[in-house]
C-alpha positions in Angstrom: 131.3 82.2 21.1 128.7 85.0 21.3 127.1 85.7 24.8 124.2 84.6 25.5 121.1 86.8 25.9 120.8 87.8 29.2 117.2 87.1 31.4 115.2 90.3 32.2 115.6 91.5 35.6 118.5 88.8 36.7 121.0 91.6 37.6 120.6 94.0 40.6 122.9 97.1 38.9 124.9 97.1 36.0 128.1 98.6 34.7 129.3 100.4 31.6 133.0 100.1 30.4 135.0 97.8 31.2 138.7 99.0 31.5 140.8 98.5 34.5 138.9 100.8 36.9 135.5 99.2 35.5 136.5 95.5 35.8 137.6 96.1 39.4 134.5 98.1 40.4 132.4 95.1 38.8 134.4 92.7 40.6 134.0 94.4 43.9 130.1 94.7 43.4 129.8 91.1 42.8 131.9 90.4 45.7 129.2 91.9 48.1 126.9 89.4 46.6 125.4 91.6 43.4 124.4 90.6 40.1 126.4 92.7 37.7 125.3 93.4 34.5 128.1 94.3 32.4 128.9 95.9 28.9 131.4 97.3 26.9 131.7 99.0 23.5 134.1 96.1 22.4 132.0 92.7 23.2 135.3 90.7 23.2 136.2 92.6 26.4 133.0 91.4 27.7 133.8 87.8 26.9 137.2 87.4 28.1 135.7 89.7 31.3 133.3 87.0 32.1 135.3 84.2 31.1 137.9 85.2 33.5 135.7 85.1 36.6 133.2 82.7 37.2 130.6 82.7 39.9 133.2 80.7 41.9 135.3 83.5 42.3 132.8 85.8 44.3 132.5 83.3 47.5 129.2 82.1 48.9 127.4 85.5 48.8 125.9 85.1 45.2 127.4 87.5 43.2 127.9 86.9 40.0 128.1 88.7 36.1 125.6 88.8 33.6 127.1 89.6 30.3 125.5 91.5 27.6 126.3 92.4 23.7 123.9 94.8 23.3 122.9 97.6 25.3 119.1 97.4 25.2 119.7 93.6 26.3 121.9 94.9 29.0 119.3 97.6 30.4 116.5 94.8 30.1 118.4 92.5 32.4 118.2 95.2 35.2 115.9 94.9 38.2 114.1 98.6 38.1 114.6 101.1 39.7 117.6 100.5 37.2 121.1 101.0 38.8 123.6 102.0 36.2 127.3 102.8 36.3 128.7 104.5 33.6 133.1 104.2 33.8 134.3 105.4 30.3 136.5 108.7 29.3 135.3 111.8 30.4 133.5 114.2 28.3 131.8 113.3 24.8 132.5 109.3 25.6 130.1 109.4 28.8 127.8 112.0 26.9 127.6 109.2 23.9 126.6 106.5 26.4 124.0 108.0 28.1 122.5 108.8 24.8 122.9 105.2 23.8 121.1 104.3 27.6 118.5 106.9 27.5 116.2 105.4 25.0 115.9 102.1 26.8 115.3 103.4 30.1 111.9 104.3 32.2 110.9 106.6 34.8 112.9 106.3 38.2 116.0 104.5 36.7 119.1 105.8 38.1 122.6 106.6 35.7 125.6 106.9 37.6 128.7 108.5 36.5 131.9 107.2 38.4 134.5 109.2 35.6 136.5 112.1 36.4 133.8 114.1 35.1 133.9 118.5 35.2 131.1 119.1 37.8 129.5 121.7 35.2 129.3 118.6 32.6 127.3 116.9 35.2 125.0 119.8 36.7 124.1 119.8 33.0 123.2 115.9 32.7 121.6 115.7 36.1 119.0 118.5 34.8 118.9 116.6 31.2 117.6 113.7 32.5 115.6 114.9 35.3 113.7 117.0 32.5 113.0 113.0 30.9 111.9 111.6 34.5 115.5 110.0 35.2 118.0 110.4 38.2 121.5 110.8 37.5 124.3 110.8 40.0 127.7 112.1 39.4 129.9 110.1 41.9 133.7 110.5 42.7 135.2 107.4 42.8 138.6 107.6 44.3 141.3 105.2 45.2 142.5 104.0 41.6 142.7 100.1 40.8 143.3 98.7 43.9 140.5 101.0 45.4 137.7 100.3 42.9 138.8 96.7 43.8 138.7 96.5 47.6 136.9 99.6 48.7 137.2 103.1 47.1 135.9 106.1 48.8 132.8 107.4 47.1 131.6 111.0 46.7 128.0 110.8 44.8 126.2 113.8 43.9 122.8 114.4 43.0 119.1 114.0 44.2 118.6 112.3 47.3 115.7 110.4 46.1 118.2 108.8 43.6 120.7 108.2 46.6 118.4 106.5 48.6 118.3 104.0 45.6 122.2 103.8 45.2 122.9 103.5 48.3 123.2 100.0 49.3 125.6 99.1 46.3 127.7 102.2 47.2 127.8 102.1 51.1 128.6 97.9 50.4 131.5 98.5 48.2 132.8 101.6 49.6 136.4 101.6 51.7 135.4 100.9 55.5 137.3 102.5 58.5 137.6 101.8 62.1 134.6 104.0 63.9 136.6 104.9 66.9 140.0 105.8 65.3 139.4 106.7 62.1 142.1 104.4 60.4 141.3 101.9 57.3 139.9 98.5 58.0 142.8 96.0 55.9 142.3 92.6 55.3 139.7 92.8 51.6 140.7 90.0 49.3 138.8 88.6 46.3 135.4 87.3 47.7 136.2 88.1 51.4 135.3 91.8 51.3 135.8 93.7 54.9 133.0 93.5 57.0 132.1 96.2 59.8 133.4 99.3 59.8 132.2 103.1 59.1 132.1 103.3 55.3 133.6 105.6 53.1 130.6 107.1 50.8 127.8 109.9 52.2 125.4 111.8 49.7 127.6 114.8 49.0 124.7 117.4 47.7 122.7 118.3 45.0 123.9 117.7 40.7 127.4 118.4 40.7 128.3 118.1 44.2 129.9 114.9 43.9 131.8 115.3 41.4 132.8 119.0 42.5 134.3 117.2 45.8 135.8 114.6 43.8 138.0 117.3 41.4 139.2 119.4 44.6 140.3 115.8 46.1 142.4 115.9 43.1 143.3 119.1 43.3 144.8 118.7 47.1 146.3 115.2 45.4 148.0 117.1 43.3 149.7 119.5 46.0 150.5 116.4 48.2 152.5 114.3 45.4 154.5 117.4 44.5 155.4 118.1 47.9 156.6 114.6 48.5 158.6 115.2 45.7 160.0 118.0 46.7 160.8 116.7 50.3 162.4 113.7 48.4 164.5 116.5 46.6 165.6 118.3 49.6 166.9 114.7 51.1 168.9 114.0 48.2 170.3 117.0 47.1 170.8 119.2 50.5 171.1 116.1 53.2 172.7 113.6 50.2 170.6 110.9 51.1 170.1 107.8 48.7 167.1 106.7 47.3 167.3 103.7 49.8 168.2 106.2 52.9 164.8 107.9 51.7 162.7 105.3 51.7 163.8 104.6 55.1 162.9 108.2 56.1 159.4 108.4 54.4 158.6 104.6 55.9 159.2 106.2 59.6 157.4 109.4 58.6 154.1 106.9 57.8 154.6 106.1 61.8 153.8 109.6 62.7 151.4 112.3 61.8 152.4 112.2 58.2 151.1 108.4 57.8 149.4 108.3 54.5 148.8 106.2 51.3 151.2 108.7 49.3 154.0 108.3 51.9 153.8 105.1 52.0 153.7 104.0 48.6 156.9 106.4 47.9 158.8 105.1 50.7 157.9 101.7 48.0 159.0 103.2 45.2 162.2 104.5 46.7 163.1 101.0 47.4 162.5 100.1 44.6 165.4 98.8 42.3 165.3 99.0 38.5 164.8 95.0 36.8 167.2 96.0 33.8 170.0 98.1 35.5 169.7 97.7 38.7 169.8 101.1 40.0 167.5 102.8 41.6 164.2 102.5 39.7 163.3 106.7 40.4 166.8 107.3 38.9 165.8 105.7 35.6 162.3 107.2 35.6 162.0 110.2 33.1 161.3 113.5 35.4 158.7 114.9 32.7 155.1 114.2 34.6 151.9 113.9 33.3 148.7 115.4 34.0 145.0 114.3 33.2 143.5 117.7 34.1 141.4 117.9 37.6 144.4 119.8 38.8 143.9 122.5 36.2 140.1 122.4 36.7 140.4 122.7 40.8 142.8 126.1 39.6 140.4 127.7 37.2 137.7 126.8 39.6 139.4 128.7 42.4 139.8 131.7 40.1 136.4 131.7 39.4 135.4 131.7 43.1 138.3 134.2 44.4 139.3 131.6 46.8 143.2 131.6 47.0 144.6 127.9 46.2 148.4 128.8 45.3 149.7 125.2 46.3 147.2 123.6 44.3 147.8 125.5 41.3 151.9 125.6 42.1 151.5 121.8 42.1 149.9 122.2 38.5 152.6 124.2 37.0 155.4 122.1 38.2 153.9 119.3 36.2 153.8 121.6 33.5 157.6 122.6 33.5 158.3 118.9 34.4 157.2 118.3 30.9 159.4 120.9 29.6 162.6 118.8 29.7 164.6 119.7 26.4 164.5 122.7 27.4 165.4 122.6 30.6 168.3 120.5 29.7 169.4 123.1 27.6 168.5 125.7 29.9 170.9 124.5 32.4 173.9 125.0 30.4 173.1 128.2 29.7 171.6 129.5 33.3 173.8 129.9 35.9 172.6 128.7 39.6 173.7 130.3 43.0 177.2 130.4 43.8 178.8 129.3 47.5 177.6 127.1 50.1 173.8 127.7 51.5 174.8 128.7 55.2 171.5 127.3 56.8 171.7 123.9 58.4 168.5 121.4 58.5 168.1 118.0 58.6 165.9 115.1 58.2 163.2 116.4 61.2 163.1 119.9 59.4 161.9 118.6 56.1 159.5 116.7 58.2 158.1 119.8 59.5 158.0 121.4 56.3 156.6 118.8 54.6 153.8 118.8 57.1 153.3 122.1 56.9 153.1 122.5 53.7 150.7 119.8 53.4 148.5 121.3 55.7 148.2 124.8 53.7 147.0 122.4 50.5 144.2 120.5 52.8 143.3 123.9 54.0 143.1 125.5 50.6 141.2 122.8 49.7 138.7 122.9 52.0 138.6 126.5 51.8 137.2 126.1 48.3 134.4 123.1 49.8 133.1 126.1 51.6 133.1 128.8 49.1 131.5 126.5 46.5 128.8 125.1 48.9 127.5 128.4 49.2 127.9 129.6 45.6 126.3 127.2 44.4 123.9 126.3 47.3 125.0 122.7 47.9 125.4 122.8 52.0 128.4 120.5 51.6 129.4 119.0 54.9 132.8 119.2 55.4 133.2 117.2 58.7 131.8 114.4 56.5 133.6 115.4 53.1 137.0 115.0 55.0 135.5 111.8 56.8 134.9 109.6 53.9 138.6 110.7 52.8 140.1 108.9 55.0 139.9 105.7 53.7 140.1 103.9 50.2 140.9 107.2 48.0 144.7 108.4 46.7 144.7 111.1 50.0 143.8 108.7 52.7 146.0 110.3 55.8 145.9 109.8 59.2 145.5 113.6 59.8 141.8 113.4 58.0 140.7 112.1 61.3 142.0 115.5 63.1 140.3 117.3 59.8 136.9 115.5 60.6 137.2 116.5 64.5 138.0 120.1 63.4 134.5 120.7 61.3 133.0 118.4 63.7 133.8 120.9 66.5 133.1 123.9 64.3 131.4 123.6 61.7 132.1 127.1 61.0 135.4 127.3 60.5 136.6 129.4 58.4 140.3 127.7 57.6 141.8 124.8 59.0 144.8 126.7 59.9 142.6 128.9 62.6 141.7 124.9 64.1 143.4 124.9 67.7 145.0 121.6 67.1 146.6 122.7 63.8 147.4 126.2 65.0 149.6 124.4 67.8 151.1 122.1 65.1 152.2 124.9 63.0 153.1 126.9 65.9 155.9 124.5 67.0 157.4 123.3 63.1 156.9 126.7 61.3 160.8 127.6 62.2 161.5 124.2 60.2 159.2 125.0 57.9 161.0 128.4 56.9 164.7 127.3 57.2 163.9 124.5 54.9 162.2 127.2 52.3 165.6 129.5 52.9 167.7 126.6 52.9 166.4 125.6 49.0 166.3 128.9 47.8 170.0 129.7 48.5 170.9 126.7 47.2 168.9 126.5 44.4 166.6 123.8 45.0 163.3 124.1 43.6 160.4 123.7 45.9 157.3 125.6 44.3 155.1 124.4 46.5 157.0 124.6 49.8 157.3 128.0 49.1 153.8 129.0 48.1 152.4 127.1 51.1 154.5 129.3 53.0 153.3 132.5 51.2 150.1 131.6 51.5 150.4 130.7 55.4 152.0 134.6 56.1 149.6 135.9 53.8 146.4 134.6 55.7 147.9 135.4 58.6 148.6 139.1 58.0 146.4 141.9 58.6 148.1 144.2 56.4 149.3 143.5 52.7 150.5 145.9 50.2 147.6 145.3 48.5 146.9 149.3 49.3 149.1 150.1 47.2 147.5 147.9 44.1 144.4 149.3 45.2 146.1 152.8 44.7 147.8 152.1 41.1 144.1 150.5 39.7 142.8 153.8 40.9 145.7 156.3 39.2 145.5 154.2 35.7 141.9 153.3 35.6 139.8 155.1 37.8 138.9 151.8 39.5 138.4 153.0 43.1 139.7 152.4 46.4 138.4 151.9 50.2 140.0 153.8 53.3 140.6 152.5 56.3 138.9 155.5 58.2 135.5 154.7 55.8 133.5 152.0 56.4 133.8 148.6 54.3 132.3 148.8 50.7 132.5 152.6 50.4 134.3 153.9 47.2 136.6 156.4 46.2 138.7 158.0 43.8 141.5 160.9 43.4 141.8 163.3 40.5 144.9 162.0 39.1 147.3 162.9 37.8 148.5 165.8 40.0 149.8 163.8 43.2 150.4 167.3 44.9 147.1 168.6 45.0 144.9 165.4 45.7 140.9 166.5 45.1 139.2 163.2 47.0 135.7 162.9 46.0 133.5 160.0 47.0 132.6 157.2 43.5 129.9 158.1 41.0 127.9 155.6 42.5 125.3 157.2 44.5 127.4 157.1 47.5 128.5 160.1 49.7 131.0 160.4 52.4 
């Protein structure tokens, strides 16, 4: 049966793209009393979705779905200024939807891209639509299927005027946390959204700021997930724990400082039995990880900005090497590991401490990126606010995000989370265990790339002197790239007339400088 023609101005908001995330976000909006216009390229998907979700499922708030088979009718059904969310594949598909919408839009309408777009694409799209008198918002949407359905973390970037139009919808649909504790408020169910609390959304900044914040969020997520995997590996290889015992350990950690969504679900995964064989489920899953690119984007941007984010990059590389499964299997029979037994004793508490410290370094790198990007792109990012909206709904939601929020509230100019007194104290009490765990892993041949890279980042950051003095001398030797001196003002450049090191002739660089 064909879809009926929707009445003009019968919807409060529209959404294009009824894959899993799109469907769940639509249901979330309808739960909060919004009439939601829906469109999918395949009309049969729209028909099935609407048939499965009559108005009765949304309680007494008046939410409902307004389907359309044609983009023109879809746009016509939405009240002005129109709010249209796009949730389709990033890149070309998103551009195609925007191109299809634009001819039917009017000045002041707002297009919201809720996909995982590269932030530079968002900058381009925002500029192009602004030139047509339209608003464009690039919004991070984090929390997966469950978050989209019952309360995600939402990170909108664009013009402030556009945010004012979208704000009532995003504020209603976002996850909510307790104002005093920062803990997520549980209890959302179909037709019964959470009431009260602080919404996990806020205006992030101009043009691509929202998608940039989501991109780095995902980079931190890569590191966080890999660290939990490395802790699990150590518990099994070094301490001989079974998956079920690992589950119990993670569940206990989840009651303390490591309380987080990712620890919680990892404990659930490790407890799961395979329905076919009865073995621990984790033991029948192939150890070859996939990725969708946001971790890589974060690492590339860190290189572009000159901000060290080695733990995020190592997490990306860990997925890359895991994908080389067949090659690794061949190598395992050809390359010998360490001989003998590692003589460094570690226990469960040591692994917990190593995980906490390494996790902190991942977040420190991510927030250092936010700080640098804010200056580079003139976004004026509020780092305390970003940490605050991560406290609920998103994949990296964790107890210590409340402490990160407090750190940046206490000192908005904080250069690095490792310098915050609370976190500095935590690392001071845990770093010996951290070092023991990394050393034990190295001696035992257990790969822990993110644990190790986080520790090296920490040691590099706390070092007043690094061996880059030799590196700069090398560069001056083979390429006349110049060097600075410890006994000269910063920025003044010098060169030695190489290659006769016995009679070096010191001269000021040929840059109009003198010494």
